[in-house]
C-alpha positions in Angstrom: 38.0 10.1 2.1 34.4 9.0 2.6 33.1 8.2 6.1 29.8 7.4 7.7 29.0 11.1 8.1 29.0 11.5 4.3 26.3 8.8 3.7 22.6 9.4 4.4 21.2 7.2 7.2 19.5 4.0 6.2 16.2 5.2 7.6 16.5 8.9 6.5 13.5 8.6 4.2 11.3 7.1 7.0 9.1 8.8 9.6 7.7 7.3 12.8 4.0 7.1 13.7 4.2 9.9 16.3 5.8 12.4 13.9 3.4 11.5 11.0 0.4 11.9 13.3 1.6 15.4 14.3 2.2 16.4 10.7 -1.3 15.1 9.6 -3.0 16.6 12.7 -4.4 13.3 13.7 -3.7 11.0 16.7 -1.5 8.0 16.7 -4.7 6.0 17.5 -6.2 7.2 14.2 -3.1 6.0 12.3 -3.3 2.7 14.2 -7.0 2.4 13.4 -6.4 3.1 9.7 -3.7 0.4 9.7 -6.2 -2.1 11.3 -8.8 -1.2 8.7 -6.3 -1.6 5.8 -6.5 2.1 4.9 -4.1 4.9 5.5 -0.6 5.3 4.2 1.6 2.3 3.6 3.8 1.3 6.6 6.2 -1.2 7.8 6.8 -2.6 11.3 10.3 -3.2 12.6 9.9 -4.7 16.0 7.5 -2.4 17.9 8.3 0.5 15.7 5.9 1.5 12.8 7.5 3.5 10.1 6.2 5.3 7.0 8.2 6.2 3.9 7.9 9.9 3.3 7.5 9.4 -0.5 4.7 6.8 0.1 2.8 9.1 2.4 3.1 11.9 -0.3 1.7 9.4 -2.9 -1.1 8.4 -0.6 -2.0 12.0 0.0 -2.1 12.6 -3.8 -4.3 9.6 -4.3 -6.7 10.9 -1.6 -6.8 14.3 -3.3 -7.7 12.7 -6.6 -10.8 11.0 -5.2 -9.3 7.9 -3.6 -10.7 6.1 -0.6 -11.1 9.3 1.4 -14.0 10.5 -0.6 
């Protein structure tokens, strides 16, 4: 028998702005500024919430490491 507890949550691969800021050691204002400037990791907005897909953040970090827009 398969119930809701057996399925991963729809947003399980997403992280909110506050948690990402903490993990990157930047402020939420910095993430917001990057969004306004069109830089930073890809994000989506659902209502007032801004969410980042973990795999997209990892890809963005890899691109930065390889000499992307951060250099």
